[in-house]
N, C-alpha and C positions, 0 to 999 in steps of 0.2 A: 505493500501499501502506501505509493506514495502522497504527497502535501501536511499539510494540517489540517486538520482537521474545526470543525466553525467554536470557537469557547460560547458552554452553552454561555454564559455573564461574561462579558465586554468590558469595562470599561477606561475611557482615556478622558484623560486632562479635567474629569467629573468638578465643580466649578457649583456650588450654591448655600448662595449668600441670606441672612434674614435681616430685616434693616438693616442694613450696612455691614450686619456681620458676617466674616466670612466663615465660614462651616467645614466647609468641605473645601480642602485645597490645591487642587488637580490630582485627585484619584483617578489613579492608575488601578484595572487589575483585571488579571484571564480567570476564569474557572471554567477550567475543562470541564464535557460532561462525562459526570460517576466520581469526578475530584470535589471531596470533604474538604470545605475552609474556613475557619470558625473568623468570627472580627471582634477582637479582646481590648479593649483597651478607659479607659475611667469611665466616669458617667460625666455626661456630655459631647463626648468627643466625636461625637457625629456617626457610631456608628448607626442608629436607630434613623436617624437619614438620609445615610445612604444607604441604606436597606427601601426604604420610604418613595427615591428616586429611583431603581432600581424598577419600580412595578410606577411611577408613573403620575406616583400618592402624590410627592413634592415632587414639583418642576425643576430644575436643573438651567441654575444660570450660565454654562459658561461648561465649553466638550456631551458628548457624548455612548451614549447608554446604547451597549445592544443585545437583546436576547434569544438564541438559538439565530443568529446574529442579521434579526429582521433590529434596526435602531427603533429603541423601542417611548412610545408617544409623540414620533415625527415621523417626516417625511421628506429627503432630503430632494432640493430641484436646484442643481448645479451646486451652488455656493450656500442656500438659502436653505435654513429648515422651516419647514411649516407643523405648528401642532395639530395631531392627527383629531377627530371630531371623538368625541366620549366616545360612540358604537364600537367606532376603531381599536380604541384604547383596552375599553371593554374587551375587545376582544383580542389582545392579544393579552393582557392579564389573563386572562382564562388560564396558558400555562404553566403561571405562576404565584407557585405557595408557599405562602405570607402569613404567618402566626405570633400577636403583636406579644412582648414581653404585660404577663400580667393580664392576658385579656382571658376574659371568662366566659364561654359562649353559653352557661347555663347560670347567669350568678349565683340558685338556690341549689346548687346542687354541690360535691366537695368531690370527687379522689378515694371518698372513703364512702 
């Protein structure tokens, strides 16, 4: 087999700002199919923000994110990125699994 397989997730120079504060500062990351990756760091370091950007729950301010070779949340026309409509974004999100920290599907039930 020659060539390189398309990564499951690829981030190139991802930037995210909130209220003028740069939270993600040019993040680069590639995750191959079947690879297990852990994001670790102190509270407030941008881990959850980055995960939210991967599935376009947060819009990035720079760079590009690809999921299975498709640009996430945008379509590229030449040098310009056009944001997709919500239906298309939802279609692309359908293949991404994510569980938020402290998420309670049924708040009245426990594991016990």
